[in-house]
DOBA-190836 format. One line per 5 residues: number of its first residue (from 1); for each residue x, y, z of C-alpha. Coordinates in pm, 1 decimal, decimal comma. Layout:
NUM = X:Y:Z  ...
//
This chain:
1 = 13345,7:858,2:7393,4  13609,8:695,8:7553,7  13481,7:850,5:7851,7  13130,9:687,3:7848,6  13302,6:318,9:7743,3
6 = 13499,3:337,2:8097,3  13216,5:415,5:8286,6  12989,7:157,1:8164,0  13301,8:-91,2:8211,6  13328,3:21,8:8581,6
11 = 12981,4:-35,5:8630,5  12989,7:-365,1:8485,1  13275,0:-469,4:8704,2  13077,3:-305,2:9017,1  12794,2:-515,1:8898,4
16 = 12552,4:-274,0:8890,2  12172,7:-350,6:8847,8  12017,9:-245,1:8510,7  11657,7:-126,7:8636,8  11372,6:-137,3:8394,3
21 = 11162,8:174,8:8451,6  10820,2:54,4:8538,7  10536,2:166,9:8347,4  10337,7:561,9:8436,1  10114,8:553,7:8695,6
26 = 9698,8:495,3:8567,8  9467,0:728,6:8577,8  9347,8:681,9:8907,5  9731,8:804,2:9012,7  9688,7:1131,0:8791,9
31 = 9345,6:1171,0:8983,1  9537,3:1182,9:9289,1  9796,8:1362,7:9217,5  9550,9:1672,8:9071,3  9351,9:1630,5:9373,5
36 = 9677,5:1709,7:9591,0  9775,6:2034,1:9362,0  9387,7:2148,6:9442,1  9244,4:2081,7:9078,5  8895,2:1976,7:9049,8
41 = 8808,9:1650,7:9046,0  8524,1:1442,6:8926,6  8543,9:1185,9:9201,8  8204,4:1137,8:9368,6  8169,3:1211,7:9737,5
46 = 8094,8:841,0:9801,7  8358,0:710,4:9627,6  8613,4:971,6:9779,4  8527,5:820,9:10158,7  8551,9:508,7:10079,1
51 = 8868,9:558,7:9876,5  8791,9:377,5:9537,2  9062,2:545,1:9384,8  9342,7:409,2:9576,5  9136,0:60,7:9581,7
56 = 9166,4:64,7:9210,6  9540,7:148,7:9217,6  9589,7:-70,3:9445,5  9409,6:-365,1:9208,9  9653,5:-257,0:8935,3
61 = 9958,7:-300,7:9108,9  9845,1:-632,1:9203,4  9738,0:-706,7:8874,1  10067,9:-607,2:8736,9  10247,6:-820,4:9015,7
66 = 10040,1:-1152,8:8853,1  10108,5:-1035,4:8471,5  10497,4:-945,4:8460,2  10609,3:-1246,6:8659,8  10355,8:-1497,3:8519,6
71 = 10208,2:-1612,8:8800,2  9907,5:-1834,7:8794,5  9603,7:-1672,7:8832,2  9529,7:-1976,7:9076,5  9720,3:-1813,9:9287,3
76 = 9475,6:-1548,6:9350,2  9283,4:-1839,8:9581,1  9543,2:-1886,0:9807,8  9380,5:-1817,9:10159,6  9745,1:-1681,1:10268,6
81 = 9754,7:-1440,7:9994,6  9411,1:-1307,4:10090,0  9536,6:-1291,0:10440,2  9856,2:-1097,6:10412,8  9643,1:-798,4:10248,4
86 = 9393,6:-829,8:10447,2  9610,4:-794,2:10781,7  9814,8:-485,6:10592,3  9508,1:-307,1:10562,9  9380,0:-398,7:10931,0
91 = 9699,1:-251,9:11067,0  9897,8:58,0:11103,1  10241,3:-42,5:10961,2  10318,6:256,7:10793,0  10687,9:235,7:10595,3
96 = 10639,6:-160,2:10599,3  10861,2:-284,0:10347,9  10793,9:-635,1:10189,1  11049,2:-940,9:10256,9  11327,0:-911,7:9982,8
101 = 11460,7:-1226,0:9817,3  11713,6:-1332,3:10052,1  11501,9:-1336,2:10351,0  11253,4:-1536,9:10183,7  11514,3:-1781,9:10046,1
106 = 11693,3:-1774,5:10439,3  11501,4:-1701,8:10790,5  11159,2:-1696,1:10666,3  11207,8:-2002,0:10539,3  11399,1:-2144,0:10826,2
111 = 11124,9:-2051,2:11033,4  10827,1:-2206,8:10830,9  10989,3:-2501,5:10882,5  10966,9:-2504,5:11239,9  10649,7:-2422,8:11250,2
116 = 10570,1:-2750,3:11014,0  10777,3:-2941,4:11200,7  10577,3:-2811,6:11566,9  10222,9:-2919,3:11399,4  10362,0:-3284,4:11299,7
121 = 10499,4:-3336,7:11626,7  10183,1:-3481,6:11724,4  10210,4:-3736,5:11484,8  10587,0:-3827,1:11580,4  10460,0:-3886,6:11926,2
126 = 10265,1:-4174,2:11811,2  10559,1:-4359,5:11654,2  10705,3:-4497,8:11962,0  10363,6:-4641,3:12087,3  10218,7:-4819,4:11747,8
131 = 10529,2:-4823,0:11523,1  10623,6:-4686,8:11189,9  10668,0:-4817,0:10819,4  10905,5:-4657,3:10606,1  10812,3:-4585,8:10266,7
136 = 11067,2:-4543,2:9947,6  10986,7:-4446,5:9595,4  11217,9:-4327,6:9308,3  11066,0:-4062,4:9064,0  11223,7:-3812,5:8800,0
141 = 11154,7:-3449,6:8856,8  11061,3:-3206,7:8517,6  11436,1:-3178,8:8478,8  11489,5:-3569,2:8469,0  11683,1:-3577,4:8771,0
146 = 11630,7:-3910,6:8955,9  11480,9:-3847,8:9315,7  11412,5:-4070,8:9623,7  11154,2:-3968,5:9833,3  11110,9:-4129,6:10197,1
151 = 10809,8:-4121,6:10414,2  10682,1:-4213,5:10750,0  10330,9:-4392,4:10743,4  10170,6:-4489,0:11070,6  9811,6:-4506,1:11241,8
156 = 9768,0:-4119,7:11220,9  9884,0:-4051,9:10850,5  10167,9:-4089,2:10649,8  10432,3:-3798,9:10669,3  10689,8:-3683,1:10402,0
161 = 11073,8:-3703,5:10576,1  11298,8:-3629,1:10276,8  11375,8:-3639,7:9861,6  11765,9:-3706,5:9798,3  11883,4:-3636,7:9461,8
166 = 12078,3:-3945,8:9298,3  12178,8:-3794,5:9022,2  12492,6:-3906,6:8971,8  12510,0:-4173,2:9175,9  12464,1:-4552,2:9111,2
171 = 12159,5:-4681,8:9272,5  12296,8:-5004,5:9377,2  12156,4:-5213,1:9645,8  12472,1:-5057,4:9892,4  12344,2:-4659,1:9822,9
176 = 11994,9:-4732,8:9859,9  12040,0:-4949,4:10171,9  12285,7:-4651,3:10293,3  12009,5:-4397,5:10205,5  11764,9:-4630,5:10426,0
181 = 11985,3:-4647,0:10726,3  12014,2:-4287,9:10742,7  11612,4:-4227,1:10784,6  11591,5:-4548,9:11015,6  11823,0:-4366,2:11243,9
186 = 11661,7:-4043,2:11209,2  11321,6:-4163,3:11311,9  11464,8:-4378,6:11531,8  11530,0:-4782,2:11473,5  11295,3:-4888,9:11784,1
191 = 11031,5:-4728,1:11592,1  11091,8:-4890,9:11261,5  10831,8:-5172,8:11183,9  10898,4:-5232,4:10827,0  11019,9:-5063,9:10492,4
196 = 10848,0:-5059,1:10175,0  10976,0:-5034,9:9811,9  10893,8:-5171,3:9507,6  11016,8:-5533,4:9362,5  11318,8:-5392,6:9162,6
201 = 11629,5:-5586,3:9225,6  11858,9:-5331,5:9390,5  11533,6:-5232,2:9594,6  11529,8:-5618,0:9713,4  11855,2:-5632,9:9789,5
206 = 11872,7:-5295,6:10039,2  11595,7:-5474,5:10187,0  11756,8:-5768,3:10246,9  12076,3:-5564,6:10410,4  11852,8:-5381,0:10641,8
211 = 11709,8:-5686,9:10721,2  12048,1:-5833,4:10814,5  12166,5:-5512,2:11007,1  11783,1:-5461,4:11212,2  11636,5:-5838,4:11251,8
216 = 11333,9:-5652,9:11431,9  11256,4:-5440,7:11042,0  11111,3:-5626,9:10756,5  11170,8:-5547,2:10407,7  10791,9:-5572,8:10246,0
221 = 10768,3:-5530,5:9843,1  10477,8:-5289,5:9720,3  10169,3:-5463,3:9670,3  10052,6:-5230,8:9388,8  10401,3:-5276,9:9191,6
226 = 10364,9:-5636,5:9230,2  10011,2:-5651,8:9065,3  10116,6:-5417,7:8800,6  10413,2:-5660,0:8706,2  10141,8:-5963,7:8664,7
231 = 9907,6:-5751,0:8488,0  10177,4:-5628,4:8272,9  10264,0:-5974,0:8215,3  9922,4:-6067,1:8140,4  9831,7:-5786,9:7897,4
236 = 10184,4:-5827,2:7703,3  10197,3:-6216,4:7637,0  10513,8:-6334,4:7466,8  10507,1:-6653,7:7284,2  10822,0:-6789,6:7444,4
241 = 10970,0:-7161,7:7582,4  10718,5:-7250,7:7859,6  10469,4:-6994,7:7801,6  10273,7:-7103,3:7557,2  9949,9:-7199,6:7805,2
246 = 9952,1:-6803,2:7921,3  10022,8:-6709,9:7521,0  9689,8:-6883,8:7416,9  9506,1:-6721,2:7642,7  9645,9:-6381,5:7675,1
251 = 9765,0:-6290,3:7323,2  9425,2:-6165,7:7203,8  9460,3:-5896,5:7493,8  9798,1:-5802,2:7361,4  9656,9:-5781,5:7007,6
256 = 9376,8:-5557,9:7113,5  9625,8:-5351,0:7295,5  9837,6:-5292,5:6959,6  9576,5:-5181,7:6743,8  9425,8:-4944,9:6997,4
261 = 9789,7:-4786,2:6978,7  9777,6:-4766,8:6592,4  9427,5:-4618,0:6636,8  9549,2:-4387,7:6897,0  9837,2:-4262,0:6723,9
266 = 9697,7:-4200,5:6378,2  9438,9:-3964,1:6535,9  9655,5:-3752,2:6757,0  9920,1:-3751,9:6468,2  9683,0:-3574,2:6209,7
271 = 9538,9:-3271,7:6277,3  9272,6:-3286,9:6090,2  9169,0:-3608,3:6213,0  9218,4:-3529,0:6558,2  8978,4:-3197,5:6476,5
276 = 8679,6:-3442,3:6305,5  8715,4:-3664,7:6640,5  8658,5:-3378,8:6834,3  8324,0:-3309,6:6663,8  8227,5:-3644,6:6770,7
281 = 8323,1:-3708,2:7118,5  8374,5:-3467,0:7408,5  8607,9:-3711,1:7594,9  8994,4:-3682,3:7463,7  9216,8:-3982,2:7376,2
286 = 9467,0:-4051,4:7635,3  9847,2:-4092,5:7562,9  9890,2:-4310,5:7896,5  10271,7:-4338,1:7966,6  10358,2:-4694,3:8010,5
291 = 10510,1:-4657,6:8370,4  10143,6:-4599,9:8486,8  9984,9:-4854,3:8694,7  9786,1:-5049,2:8455,0  9835,9:-4812,0:8166,7
296 = 9665,2:-5080,2:7899,8  9344,4:-5107,1:8079,7  9332,3:-4759,0:8198,6  9322,4:-4679,2:7783,7  9135,1:-4951,4:7672,7
301 = 8874,3:-4838,9:7943,8  8878,2:-4511,7:7766,0  8814,6:-4658,0:7402,0  8540,2:-4814,7:7550,8  8381,5:-4478,7:7667,6
306 = 8392,1:-4293,2:7276,6  8391,1:-4607,9:7089,3  8048,0:-4509,3:6953,7  8162,1:-4168,8:6871,2  8457,6:-4323,6:6681,5
311 = 8266,2:-4572,3:6463,3  8057,3:-4256,1:6401,3  8353,4:-4087,1:6281,2  8497,7:-4340,5:6043,5  8169,3:-4376,2:5864,0
316 = 8105,8:-3997,2:5818,5  8137,3:-3772,5:5478,7  8403,4:-3580,5:5643,7  8639,8:-3901,4:5719,5  8588,5:-4034,9:5373,7
321 = 8610,7:-3664,9:5194,1  8968,6:-3579,4:5383,5  9238,4:-3774,5:5137,7  9572,0:-3578,9:5230,5  9659,5:-3839,9:5501,1
326 = 9797,0:-4188,7:5471,7  9476,9:-4361,0:5355,2  9631,9:-4693,4:5402,6  9647,6:-4612,5:5761,9  9279,0:-4468,6:5736,9
331 = 9119,8:-4792,0:5591,1  9298,9:-4981,8:5869,8  9174,9:-4725,5:6133,1  8773,5:-4770,2:5988,5  8811,2:-5149,0:5933,9
336 = 8895,8:-5211,7:6294,1  8627,8:-5003,7:6420,4  8334,0:-5119,7:6170,7  8404,9:-5451,3:6087,5  8226,5:-5724,0:6267,1
341 = 8524,0:-5963,1:6205,5  8773,9:-5785,6:6371,0  8920,2:-5835,0:6741,8  8865,5:-5480,2:6856,5  8495,6:-5447,8:6797,7
346 = 8409,6:-5837,9:6911,2  8643,7:-5839,3:7198,1  8508,5:-5819,4:7620,2  8688,4:-5526,8:7666,9  8521,4:-5320,0:7437,1
//
């Protein structure tokens, strides 16, 4: 026992990997082995001439590759996936071993990057003649790391430059201005006409710094973000001093949005109510993030499309017979969707 334990500890120190044995070969592999031992085979001459058993075994190996590593089936539509196996089948490359982990992430990756740079070279050649615009935008990846994208756009189309991971950095105007300066120097400051960012105060300050460093480069606020902020102020009118006129004109939009949110949350958060809704509507309710452009309008537009289905749902026997949910909220939803006096059914939006 002590000897076995010492051997195991030695293997752990040496970093020996534990291999999981693959399943046994399928019946096609057994058929190949039996034929090699000159046993009688049930394979027809036509199937043997086209190597149907070998083709079937290759299909199984490819399928296991998808299943064991969780690859999406849509990957089979990748033209490079088809081209790779076609190339291997039409060329005599006996003993070929596919590239491993390290080769894929180092030399082959660098080679492909150089190929992409060659394809983008015709676009870069036009920057000196027509000028280029640098577009800067921030977002978060699935792990919530803050990233800043930089793209170059010209008359021949946009081109992605790079993404900077800003995790742990203070994204003030000086930090963003330094990132912009690095990109401008890479592109060539003589080729840059303007930079475009959103309307955040730090981005605006960074744009002013760039304008002071390069007098021929202009900072331009994002038009989409400007319209989004204006629309947000209209749809979320607040009764504050100096805003009475806007509130009187637009507060009905805010009320409708609040009612729509309550209806959506009640249906989405109750399993049986959601089941009833799906029986009456082929479309789904949308959970639109507040950061999305015109999120209020997008959600109300969907409510307009499913308005009849919602009304049919709340007057159905199923809605009245299911009593386990909050009856107060259920009555509120029914009142807002059916009553002729409520703002939700009389509004111009719905």
